[in-house]
C-alpha positions as CSV (number, residue, x, y, z in Angstrom):
1,M,-18.1,-22.8,15.7
2,T,-17.5,-24.5,19.0
3,I,-16.8,-22.7,22.3
4,V,-13.1,-23.7,22.1
5,G,-12.8,-22.4,18.6
6,G,-14.5,-19.1,19.7
7,V,-12.1,-18.8,22.6
8,F,-9.1,-19.3,20.3
9,A,-10.4,-16.8,17.8
10,W,-11.0,-14.3,20.6
11,L,-7.4,-14.8,21.9
12,A,-6.0,-14.4,18.4
13,V,-7.8,-11.1,18.0
14,M,-6.7,-9.9,21.4
15,L,-3.1,-10.9,20.6
16,A,-3.2,-9.0,17.3
17,F,-4.6,-6.0,19.2
18,A,-1.8,-6.2,21.8
19,I,0.9,-6.4,19.1
20,G,-0.6,-3.5,17.3
21,S,-0.8,-1.3,20.3
22,W,2.8,-2.3,21.2
23,A,3.9,-1.3,17.7
24,I,2.2,2.1,17.9
25,R,3.8,2.8,21.3
26,A,7.2,1.7,20.0
27,A,6.8,3.9,16.9
28,K,6.0,6.9,19.0
29,K,9.1,6.4,21.2
30,G,11.4,5.4,18.3
31,G,14.3,3.1,18.8
32,R,16.2,0.2,17.4
33,A,13.5,-2.5,17.8
34,I,10.9,-0.6,15.8
35,N,13.4,0.3,13.1
36,V,14.4,-3.4,12.7
37,I,10.7,-4.3,12.4
38,G,10.0,-1.6,9.9
39,T,13.0,-2.5,7.8
40,A,12.0,-6.2,7.8
41,A,8.4,-5.3,6.8
42,T,9.7,-3.1,4.0
43,L,12.0,-5.7,2.7
44,M,9.3,-8.4,2.8
45,T,6.9,-6.3,0.8
46,L,9.2,-4.8,-1.9
47,G,8.7,-7.8,-4.2
48,N,5.0,-7.4,-4.0
49,V,4.9,-3.7,-4.7
50,Q,6.9,-3.7,-8.0
51,D,5.0,-4.4,-11.2
52,P,6.9,-7.2,-13.0
53,T,5.1,-6.5,-16.3
54,N,6.1,-2.8,-16.3
55,E,2.6,-2.1,-17.7
56,A,2.3,1.4,-16.1
57,V,5.5,2.6,-17.9
58,L,4.4,1.2,-21.2
59,T,1.0,2.9,-20.9
60,A,2.6,6.2,-20.0
61,Q,4.9,6.0,-23.0
62,Q,2.1,5.6,-25.5
63,P,0.9,8.8,-27.1
64,R,-2.5,10.0,-25.9
65,K,-5.3,9.7,-28.4
66,K,-7.8,12.5,-28.5
67,Q,-11.2,11.2,-27.8
68,S,-14.3,12.5,-29.6
69,G,-15.7,14.3,-26.5
70,D,-12.4,15.6,-25.4
71,S,-12.5,19.4,-25.2
72,G,-9.2,21.3,-24.9
73,D,-8.0,24.8,-25.6
74,P,-9.6,26.5,-28.7
75,P,-7.3,26.7,-31.7
76,N,-5.4,29.9,-32.3
77,D,-6.9,31.3,-35.5
78,K,-5.3,34.8,-35.4
79,D,-2.4,33.9,-37.7
């Protein structure tokens, strides 16, 4: 890495730090600007959070198979 590349990398890290500290201060104060930023961030990430295959729901709907080492409540033999 050259000196110029290192300077640009350092400036990029400092800019990210400044933006992060501004966001934390704005979140503590509250207000319209931070609400708009939070809403935009939420809307941008909604597509990535959802599971398009719906695999979790299909797994939960399948009956649970008892494994050989699974220990549960003892059977009620007093009948």
